[in-house]
C-alpha positions, 0 to 999 in steps of 0.5 A: 420292216425292221430297222437296219443296223445302223438305225438301231445303232444312231437310236443308241447314241440318241437315248446315251446323248439325252441319258448323259445330258440328264445325268449331268442335269440332275447333278446340277439339280436341274430337271430333266430334258423336256420329253416333246422337244426331246421326241421333235429332235429325235425326229429331226434325226430319223424323219426319212429325207437327206439328213437321216440318209447321211446319218445312216452312211456316216453310222455304217461307214463308222465316221459316227460312233457317238453324238456329244454336246459341243461347247457352242454352237448348233452342231459340229463334227469331229473325224478324229474322235468320230462324233457328231455334237449336237447343240441343246441350248435352243432345244426348249425352243424347237417345239414353239419355233420353227426357224429353231427347227430348221436352222438345227436341221440345216446345220446338222445336215451340213455337218453330217456331210463332213462325217460322209466326207470323214476319210478325205477330211482325214487324209487332207489333214494328214497331207497337211502335216507331213508337209509341214514336217517336210518343211520345217526339218529342211532348209531355210527359209521355210515357206509355207505358202503353197502348202497353205494355197492347196489346204485352203482349196481342199478345205474350201471343197469340203465346205461348199459340198457340206453347206450345199447338203444344208441348203438341199436338205431344207428345201427337201424338208421343208417340202416334205413337211408341206405336202401338196402345197406349192412351195416358192423359194421365199416360202422356203427361205421363211423357214430358216432366213438365217440359213438361206439368208446368204443365198437368195435375193429378195424382191417386192412385186405387186403380187407379194414379196419373192425370192430368187437364188443370188447370181452364179447359183443356178437351181435345179431338180424339181420346182428349180429349187436344189442346187447341182454341188456339181456344177461348177459356176454353183460351186464358185458362188457357193465358196463365195459367199460362204467360205470367203464372205463370212471368213472361213477362208482365213478364220478356219482354213488359214488359221487352221494352217497357222496353228499346224506350222507354229506347233510344230516350228515351237518345237526343237525336234519331232518323236516319230512312231519308228523311233526316230527323232528328227530336228526341226531347223531354226533360225532366230532372225527367219521367221517361218513365213505364209504370203497372204497377199500371194494367196489373195486371202482378205486377211482382217485387219480388225485387232480382235480377229487378227490377233489370233493369226499366229505367234511364230509364223510372219503374218504380214504385219508391217515390221517396227522399222517400217514407216507404216508400223506404229512402233516406227517412231519409238524404233528410230528413236532407240536406233539413233541410241544403238546406231550399230545394232541391227533391226531385230534387236532394236525391235527386240529391245522396245518389245521388252521396254513395252513389257516393263511399262515403258511406253514412250520415249520421253520416259527413258532416261539412259541407254548403253551397251554392257561389256558383255554386248548387252543392250540396256535401258534406264527408266525414269521411274527406276525400270531398267531393261536390257537384250542379249542380241545372242537371244534375239528373235525375228523381226516378223515375230517381234512385230506379231508380239507387239501387235498382240501386247497392244491388242491385250492391253486395250481388251481385259479379256484376251483372245485364248489360242486355238487349242493345238493338237498333238502332231500340229495338225488341226482337228475336225471342227470347229462350231458351226454357225458361229465359226465353221471349220472342217480341218 
């Protein structure tokens, strides 16, 4: 039987991927990729099964037009570039380590489901963009809490579908690779513990180790090994185990909204294709905000993880004028020297003082207000800093800046900002198996 047009396109993409990678390796004077693992990888993509079916449908729909290699992770799908990235870092191990092969297969099955959902994901991202623009160009205050709530719900549903597809594709491949063998869930787990571990409980019995799906996950189908993605209980449990418990709810979903909001709110105006230029409404004393508590998102307190949660949006950190802020003592010291100043100005002056190394009240030798209304401080080592109340910012924004400042001083390698796309909406995905994101 002749190969379908989609199958021929997929094969051409694979050949181009390998040729491009080998060309890069030659430029670095490295040997080409070994033939055996390359053919094993080809088999993962072309062997009959869920992954191959998804890939062919996505190629046929025009949702996958190129295979690439991501910067990190086992796989990544981007709806904006219509590319599927395949991690080749561990390719050599694929011939000797079945767990690596099954792990890559699971990941690509997850990503291929995102490729099938590309139109819906694109529509969700466009809706997020439209909602943010409407709020940013509208009256103050700018509260994005409900926008975030809606987006997180959609994002979680995409991930539930994709991760359930990964589980089912893994189960189907395990059965296909062991014809005639009565595979147990425990045996299927052992083929890729990294992928199946979050969804099964292990038990020791007199007959040996066994495994069952975690409470809330109800299997179906032949042998009771697959999961029904439409079952409400399965969806709720998978959303908790994968999207929430692994931190994707804030690291991926919430950060995606924050980056999009920050990208728009940082502009003076938004230019549209029809020639319009609409100003973004600003007030330096009001930060755009998302009420994390109202969303019920468990935002981490670990500075390593929390530092990326937005430079413009009020991220819910305690502000310097609040007793539970670590800056409150310093703030109170400065407020006593500027009793008529607004809290926003005192906090902003504190931030500027820390910028020049005035990290403790004992280092402040002088304080005053100039005839032009500017507040100033003089340090014991001749440092000098001033603040113009006309250029102040919201105290919430200053709280974020103080938090990041403290983090960067204790971590020589600062966390980079997530890239913000042109019109404020995050691109499709960050690498799965480490940080999955579909926006």
